[in-house]
Each structure stands twice: as structure tokens, then as C-alpha cells.
C-alpha positions in Angstrom: -88.0 -9.4 72.0 -90.2 -12.0 70.5 -91.7 -9.4 68.2 -88.2 -8.4 67.0 -87.3 -12.1 66.0 -90.7 -12.5 64.2 -90.2 -9.5 62.1 -86.7 -10.4 60.9 -86.3 -12.5 57.7 -85.5 -16.2 58.3 -82.3 -16.3 56.2 -81.1 -13.2 58.0 -81.9 -14.6 61.4 -80.1 -17.8 60.6 -77.0 -15.8 59.5 -77.0 -13.8 62.6 -77.4 -16.9 64.8 -74.6 -18.7 63.0 -72.3 -15.7 63.3 -73.1 -15.3 67.0 -72.6 -18.9 67.8 -69.2 -18.9 66.0 -68.1 -15.9 67.9 -69.4 -17.3 71.3 -67.5 -20.6 70.8 -64.3 -18.9 69.8 -64.3 -16.7 72.9 -65.1 -19.8 75.1 -62.2 -21.8 73.5 -59.8 -19.0 74.0 -60.9 -18.6 77.7 -60.5 -22.3 78.3 -57.1 -22.5 76.6 -55.9 -19.5 78.7 -57.1 -21.2 81.8 -55.2 -24.4 81.2 -52.1 -22.5 80.1 -52.2 -20.6 83.4 -52.6 -23.9 85.3 -49.5 -25.3 83.5 -47.5 -22.3 84.3 -48.4 -22.6 88.0 -47.6 -26.4 88.0 -44.2 -25.7 86.5 -43.4 -23.0 89.0 -44.4 -25.3 91.8 -42.2 -28.1 90.4 -39.1 -25.8 90.5 -39.9 -24.9 94.1 -40.2 -28.6 95.1 -36.8 -29.8 93.7 -34.7 -28.6 96.6 -37.1 -30.2 99.1 -37.0 -33.5 97.2 -33.2 -33.4 97.0 -33.0 -32.7 100.8 -35.3 -35.6 101.4 -33.3 -38.0 99.2 -30.1 -36.9 101.0 -31.6 -37.4 104.4 -32.9 -40.9 103.3 -29.5 -41.9 102.1 -27.8 -40.5 105.3 -30.1 -42.6 107.5 -29.5 -45.8 105.5 -25.8 -45.4 105.5 -25.7 -44.5 109.2 -27.9 -47.5 110.0 -25.7 -49.7 107.9 -22.6 -48.5 109.5 -24.1 -49.0 113.1 -23.9 -45.3 113.9 -26.5 -43.3 115.8 -29.1 -41.6 113.6 -29.2 -37.9 113.8 -32.6 -36.4 113.1 -31.3 -32.9 113.4 -30.0 -33.0 109.8 -33.6 -33.1 108.5 -34.9 -30.5 110.8 -32.3 -27.9 109.5 -33.9 -25.2 107.2 -33.7 -25.7 103.5 -31.2 -23.4 101.7 
């Protein structure tokens, strides 16, 4: 391979190296942007799945606070029921 590079004209080698580097950097930047785009999609899907759980947790917290304020016995069974 060293012999091939020695036999190529210097301006041609510089042009080939510049073009190769440009293509390489373009491909890398596309791959990195796709990676971060995929991470964003996954994060948004997880956020949508977490909303019902957070709503249930907030509802449970307010139920405990109101039952404690009213002097009623706190029922934990409410939180153990499956999320719909």
C-alpha cells in the first residue's frame, strides 16, 4: 500500500484524501444524529407510558392526605390495585 501512495501525484492524493474525509465525516454525523433521534423517540414513548403511573401516585398521595386530615383510617389497598 505504501508503494501505491508514493506513485500517486501529490495534488491528486490531497484531493482524494479531502473527499474521503468529507464523506467519512458526513456519514458519521448522519449516524450520530439518527442515534440521538432514536433516543428522543424512546424517551417520548416512555414518558407517555409513565403518565398514568404518575397520575395514580398523585391520586394516592392526595387520598392519604385527605384521609389523614379527616381522621379516617388509611387504606393501602387503593395503591395496590392494578393501573388501568
